Structures are given as C-alpha cells and as structure tokens.
N, C-alpha and C positions, 0 to 999 in steps of 0.2 A: 504493499500500499504506499510505503514512503519512498519508493524508488520508481523511476519511470519505466514504461513498458519496454523501451529499447534496452535499458540496463537489465531488466528482468530477463529478456530474451538472450542477451549476451551471457548472463550467468547460467541460464539453462543450457545453452549451447556449450559453455565451458564445462559444466558439470557432466554433460553427456558426451564430451569430446567430439562435437560435430562441426567444429570450425574447419574451414578449408585451408589448413596449414601443414607444414611439415611433409610427412610421407604421403599425404593425399596427392601431392603434385608429382611424385616420383614416376608414376606410370602414364603421365599425360604428355605426349610428344610436344616439344617446344616450350613446355612450362616446367621442366625439371629444375630449372634454376630457382624457382620459387620455393623449393623444399628446404633450402638453407637460408639462414638470416641474411638479409640484404646488407646489413651493417657489418656483422661479424664475419660472415662467410665461413665460419668454422663450426657452428652449431646447427644441428637440425632444428628448424623452427618449431617451437612449442609455445603454448599460451604462457607457460611459466617463464620461459626465456623472454618473450615479448614484453611481459608485464614487470619483471623483476631484474633480470640479469643482463639484458641487451645493453650494449654500449652506445646506442644511438642517443641523440640529443633529447628526443621527446620524453622517454621514460625518466631519464635523469632530471630534466627540468620540471616535469609535472610532480614527481615525488619530492623534489626540493621545495616547490611551492606549497605542497600539502604540509610538509614539515614546518615551513615558515608560519603557516597559518595556524597550525595546531597549538592550542593553548597549553603551556607547560604545566599548569596546575590541574589539568585533567589527568588522563592516564599518560604515562611516559611514552614518548614517541620512539618506536623501534622501526628500522627499515622494513618495509612490507615484504612478506613472503606470500606464496600462493595460498597458503592456509589462512593467513590473516585477511587477504583480499577476498577470498571466497566466503569466509566466515565473519565478515565485518559487522557484527551485531552488538558490540560493547556499548555504544551510546548512539543516539540519533546523529550527533555531529560526526563521530568517527565513521558511522555507516555512510552518511552522505558524502563525506570527503573521499573515502576510499572508493566507494562505488562510482562516483563521478570521475575521479582520477583514473581509475582502472578502465572505464569506458573510453575516456578521452585518449588514453594511450593506444587502445585498440583502434579507434577511429583514425588517429593520425597514422598508425602503422598501415592500415588499409589504404589510406590515401597515398602513402609513399609507395607501397607494394604494387597497388593496382594502377593508380593514375600517374605515378612518378613524381608526385608533388613533394617537395622538400619544404619544411616549415622553419621559419626563423624563431629565434628566442621570443621576440616580441609577439609574434602571431600565436605561439603556444601559450604564452603567459596571458595574453588578452582573452583567448578562447577559454582558458581554464577559469580566469576571474569571472567571465560572463557566466559560465555554468554554475559556479558557486553562488554568485549573486542572485541567480534565479531561485536557488534554494532559500536564501535569505528572504527574498520577496514573497515566496510561497509561505514560509513560516510567519512572516509579518502579516500577510493578508489573513491567514488562518486565525492568528491571535486577535487581530483588530476587527475584522469584518464578520468572520463566520462563527468563531467560538470565543465569545468575549469573557468567558469565565476567568476570574483572577488566577486560578490555578494554571490555566493554559498560557496566559500572558506571562506569568512569572516563569514558567518552564522555558518558554521561548527566550525571554530576556536573559535568564541564567545561561542558556546555551550559547547565545550569540554575543553576550556582553564582552567577552574576551577576544572577540574576533572583529568587532566593528568599532569605529571611532564614535564615541558619544561624549558630549560635553554637557554637564558633568558626567563622570563615569557611571553613575547609577541612574541615569536619565531614563525613565520609563517611556518617554516619547519616541524612543528608537523604534518602537513598533508602528509608529505613524509616519515619521519623517524618513526620507532616504538617507542612508548611511554609507560609509565607505569601509571596505574590508581593511583591517589593520595588518601591517607587517609585510605587505606585498608591494614592492615597487616595480613598476614596469621597467624592464631593462632599457637603458638609453641606447639609441642607435649608435653604431660605430662612426666616429668622426674621421673623415679623410685628411 
C-alpha cells in the first residue's frame, strides 16, 4: 500500500527472478553481450550486482544520496545488501528511501543498457530528489487533507522533521507549506 505499483512489480520480478538480465541473454544471437555487466564486464549481470556491487556511477550516487538523507538518530545506516533492499520494512522512511532508490538504480540501468543513455551526476541527483519529494508531498497531503487526526500528523512530522528544513525546527506547519529536503546539495556542474 505504501509503495507504488511499479516498485511492487519490480519487487515481484526480483523475488521470482524474472528480470531479463544475465544468463537470459546468453542464448539470444547478437545480444550475448548483455549477459555481462556493461560497466564491469567481469561479472555476470544479476539484480544483486546491479543494485549493490556494480561500479557504475548510478548505484554509487543513489546510495550516497540515500545515506546523506538518512537521519542518524534513526537506525544506524549500513551499506545496502540485497537482503536489506528486498526486506526494507524497518520504518516507513527506510522503506520509502530504499524502495525508491532501488527502483531508480534499476530504471537508470535499463536506460543505459537498452537505450544507451548515460546519466550525469546532476541528472541522477535531480531525479532522485524528485522521487523522494513526491513521497514527502504524499505524506503531507495525507496528514493535512485526508486524515487530519493528530496522531497521523504527529507521525508524519516525526518521520520527516529530520529530513526537511523547517524554521523553527518543531514547526508543525511543515505539513502545509512546501519544504526542502535537508543535506542534499545538487552537484555543481564542472567548470571549464
């Protein structure tokens, strides 16, 4: 209920090993090259490799952004493993961050593998912030417009208060006014 249908489908395909990656491509003429990782060329492509161990820019950047956003006073941040990614149910915030990050890594991988699109740091960062901001807006709307019980508003404020800029820090108007995610700075373009 708290993750999108596209992420639910991705998790289903991952758990049932139905993604078209790795050995799937070995017996298809002219597509055998897709069986190995496009970045590493050393490893047979697997969902675990794509999400956690690949040396490509996208997974590293997205997990770095997730770590930067993660409030340290919650649960201690550990580098994600396939187990923590597929079982990300510790808290709503962790679940949302891990599932969105996981799906974004997969989407960027598919765009690179199928369409040949390479993404810049800025593009990756902007897309990730947009995805996380959508969750903030969904929670804000739920607390403010649809379920105005004090308990729900308090739960949402407690979850997002360490992640968004609010003035003063305990401002309950953060559920009404647009806020900015804390701790994530868009990378500056390279200067020539």
